[in-house]
C-alpha positions as CSV (number, residue, x, y, z in Angstrom):
1,K,39.8,-42.6,-39.1
2,R,43.0,-43.3,-37.2
3,F,41.6,-46.2,-34.6
4,E,45.0,-47.6,-33.5
5,D,46.5,-44.4,-32.8
6,A,42.7,-43.4,-30.8
7,L,42.8,-46.5,-29.2
8,E,46.5,-46.8,-27.7
9,S,45.8,-42.8,-26.4
10,Y,42.8,-43.9,-24.2
11,E,44.8,-46.8,-22.4
12,E,47.4,-44.0,-22.1
13,V,44.7,-42.7,-20.0
14,L,43.7,-46.2,-18.7
15,N,47.0,-47.3,-17.6
16,N,48.4,-43.9,-15.7
17,H,46.0,-42.1,-15.5
18,S,42.8,-44.5,-14.1
19,S,41.5,-42.1,-11.2
20,S,40.8,-39.5,-13.7
21,Y,37.8,-37.4,-14.6
22,Y,38.0,-39.0,-18.1
23,A,38.8,-42.2,-17.5
24,D,34.9,-43.4,-17.5
25,Y,34.9,-41.8,-20.1
26,A,38.5,-43.8,-21.7
27,Q,37.3,-46.9,-20.6
28,Y,34.1,-46.6,-22.9
29,Q,35.7,-45.5,-26.2
30,V,37.6,-48.7,-25.9
31,G,35.0,-50.8,-26.3
32,N,33.1,-48.1,-28.9
33,I,36.3,-48.2,-30.9
34,L,36.7,-52.8,-30.8
35,L,32.7,-52.7,-31.7
36,E,33.4,-50.3,-34.8
37,T,36.8,-52.1,-35.6
38,E,34.2,-55.3,-35.4
39,K,36.7,-56.6,-32.3
40,Y,33.8,-58.0,-30.4
41,D,35.8,-60.3,-28.5
42,T,38.2,-57.4,-26.6
43,A,34.5,-54.9,-27.4
44,I,32.6,-57.4,-24.4
45,L,35.7,-57.1,-22.2
46,A,35.8,-53.2,-22.1
47,Y,32.1,-53.1,-21.7
48,Q,32.6,-55.1,-18.6
49,S,34.7,-53.0,-17.8
50,L,33.7,-50.4,-17.6
51,L,30.1,-51.8,-15.7
52,V,32.7,-52.9,-13.0
53,N,35.2,-50.6,-12.9
54,F,32.8,-46.6,-12.4
55,K,29.7,-48.0,-11.0
56,N,29.4,-43.9,-10.1
57,S,30.0,-43.2,-14.0
58,K,26.8,-41.9,-16.3
59,L,27.6,-44.1,-19.1
60,L,26.9,-46.7,-18.0
61,D,23.6,-47.0,-18.9
62,E,25.4,-46.1,-22.9
63,G,27.8,-49.0,-21.6
64,Q,25.6,-51.8,-21.1
65,F,24.0,-51.2,-24.4
66,K,26.7,-51.7,-25.9
67,L,27.9,-54.2,-24.4
68,A,24.9,-56.1,-25.7
69,L,25.0,-54.7,-28.8
70,A,28.5,-56.1,-28.8
71,C,26.5,-60.0,-28.3
72,Y,24.5,-59.3,-30.6
73,K,27.0,-58.3,-33.5
74,K,28.7,-61.8,-32.7
75,G,26.1,-63.4,-32.8
76,E,25.8,-64.7,-29.5
77,Y,21.4,-63.8,-29.7
78,Q,20.7,-65.5,-26.3
79,K,23.5,-63.5,-24.5
80,A,22.6,-60.3,-26.4
81,Y,18.5,-61.0,-25.3
82,E,19.7,-60.9,-21.3
83,E,22.1,-57.9,-22.0
84,F,19.4,-55.7,-23.9
85,N,17.1,-57.6,-20.5
86,N,19.4,-56.2,-18.3
87,L,19.5,-52.8,-19.7
88,L,15.7,-51.8,-19.6
89,N,16.1,-53.6,-15.6
90,N,18.9,-51.7,-14.4
91,F,18.1,-48.5,-16.4
92,P,14.5,-48.3,-16.9
93,Q,14.5,-44.0,-18.2
94,T,17.2,-44.9,-20.5
95,V,16.7,-43.4,-24.0
96,S,17.6,-46.6,-25.8
97,R,14.1,-48.2,-24.8
98,P,13.0,-48.4,-27.9
99,T,16.6,-49.6,-29.9
100,A,16.7,-52.4,-27.0
101,L,13.6,-53.5,-27.4
102,F,14.1,-54.0,-30.6
103,Y,17.4,-55.8,-30.7
104,I,16.0,-57.7,-27.8
105,A,12.7,-59.2,-30.8
106,N,15.3,-59.6,-33.3
107,S,17.7,-61.9,-30.8
108,L,14.3,-63.5,-30.0
109,Y,13.7,-63.8,-34.3
110,A,17.4,-65.6,-34.3
111,L,17.0,-67.5,-31.3
112,G,13.8,-68.8,-33.2
113,R,11.3,-67.6,-30.4
114,Y,9.5,-66.3,-33.7
115,E,6.0,-66.7,-31.2
116,K,8.0,-64.5,-29.0
117,A,9.3,-62.1,-31.5
118,L,5.9,-62.2,-33.2
119,K,4.3,-60.4,-30.1
120,E,7.7,-57.6,-29.3
121,F,7.3,-56.4,-33.1
122,S,4.1,-56.0,-32.9
123,E,3.7,-54.4,-29.6
124,L,7.2,-52.4,-31.3
125,A,4.9,-51.5,-34.0
126,S,1.8,-49.9,-32.7
127,K,4.1,-47.4,-29.8
128,A,7.4,-46.8,-31.7
129,S,7.3,-43.1,-31.5
130,D,10.6,-44.0,-33.8
131,E,9.3,-44.4,-37.8
132,D,12.8,-45.4,-38.4
133,L,11.7,-48.5,-35.9
134,T,8.2,-48.9,-36.6
135,R,8.8,-49.4,-39.9
136,K,11.1,-52.5,-39.6
137,S,8.9,-53.8,-36.5
138,R,6.3,-54.5,-39.2
139,Y,8.9,-56.3,-41.9
140,M,10.5,-58.1,-39.0
141,T,6.2,-58.9,-38.4
142,G,5.7,-60.1,-41.2
143,W,9.0,-62.6,-41.2
144,C,8.1,-63.3,-37.4
145,L,4.3,-65.4,-39.3
146,F,5.9,-66.8,-42.4
147,Q,8.4,-68.1,-39.9
148,K,5.3,-69.5,-37.6
149,G,3.6,-71.0,-40.7
150,Q,1.0,-68.3,-41.0
151,E,1.5,-67.8,-44.7
152,K,-1.9,-66.5,-45.9
153,E,-1.2,-63.3,-42.7
154,A,2.4,-62.8,-44.0
155,V,1.3,-62.0,-47.6
156,L,-1.5,-59.8,-46.1
157,E,1.3,-57.8,-43.4
158,F,3.5,-57.2,-46.0
159,E,1.6,-56.1,-49.0
160,K,0.0,-53.4,-46.1
161,F,3.6,-53.0,-46.1
162,L,4.0,-51.9,-49.6
163,A,1.2,-50.1,-49.1
164,A,2.6,-47.8,-46.5
165,Y,6.1,-47.3,-47.6
166,P,6.1,-47.9,-51.1
167,K,9.9,-46.9,-51.5
168,I,12.1,-47.6,-48.9
169,D,15.1,-49.2,-48.6
170,L,12.7,-53.0,-47.6
171,S,10.3,-52.3,-49.9
172,P,11.8,-54.4,-52.7
173,N,12.6,-57.1,-50.5
174,V,9.4,-57.3,-49.7
175,A,8.3,-57.1,-53.4
176,F,10.4,-59.3,-54.2
177,W,9.2,-62.1,-51.2
178,L,5.7,-61.5,-53.3
179,G,6.9,-62.4,-55.8
180,E,8.2,-65.7,-55.3
181,Y,5.1,-66.7,-53.7
182,F,2.6,-66.0,-55.4
183,Y,4.6,-67.5,-58.7
184,R,5.3,-70.6,-55.8
185,K,1.6,-70.8,-55.7
186,G,0.6,-70.7,-59.4
187,K,-1.0,-67.6,-59.7
188,F,1.9,-66.3,-62.3
189,E,0.0,-62.6,-63.0
190,D,0.2,-61.6,-59.2
191,A,3.7,-62.6,-59.6
192,K,4.5,-61.2,-62.3
193,K,2.9,-57.5,-61.2
194,Y,5.6,-57.4,-58.3
195,F,9.1,-58.6,-60.4
196,E,8.1,-55.4,-63.0
197,R,7.9,-53.2,-60.1
198,I,11.1,-54.1,-58.7
199,I,12.5,-53.7,-62.2
200,T,10.9,-50.5,-62.6
201,E,11.1,-48.7,-59.6
202,F,14.5,-50.6,-57.8
203,G,16.7,-50.9,-60.5
204,S,19.4,-50.5,-58.3
205,S,18.4,-52.9,-55.7
206,D,19.7,-55.8,-54.7
207,V,17.2,-57.8,-55.7
208,C,16.8,-56.6,-59.4
209,D,18.7,-59.2,-61.2
210,D,17.1,-61.8,-59.2
211,S,13.4,-60.2,-60.4
212,H,14.6,-60.9,-64.4
213,Y,15.0,-64.6,-63.6
214,W,12.4,-64.9,-62.5
215,L,9.8,-62.5,-64.6
216,G,11.3,-64.7,-67.5
217,W,10.5,-68.1,-65.7
218,V,7.0,-65.8,-65.3
219,Y,6.7,-66.2,-69.0
220,C,7.6,-69.5,-69.5
221,E,4.5,-70.8,-67.8
């Protein structure tokens, strides 16, 4: 992709044709290119410029979403939390609402506010019409429970997750966590079951090599 050439073209519109019909789109695309190339500070400025200088644009809700997303990707989770909430408050009918709610929950999790994150993820898991958001929310529900010190509840949540989604990209990570958990609890047969499952069913996953390592420890017990 020729991002630099595209960026130059859009900046030409903004610098020399700022009153044109396409100026707001050019400003939005400048932000998108900067976001795509991980230049988060300047992306944030570009989206802020869209919101301030093009108040009648039909792209305002998308610009607000991308502004919040840039903050999140930059690691500014409190700011991301605030900007995603601004999106929901200022554009209540936005099509990005479910995704924004997911990022709000993720921001809360990153900020260590596990109780509130758990509430948000649980609601999304039960209400989201997007199956991908449902899966990810159920996955994060388990992590929230673990971070809150509710290990038994986390185990139950992750076991239900694997039963519902035995073959998705998140499944080996869940199985690996369960294997580690049961190993540390001295339940070696249970641990063995999960590590062997990863090796058998997810041989190309990132946790496969580690599963061989942990399985060796299981055999030594």
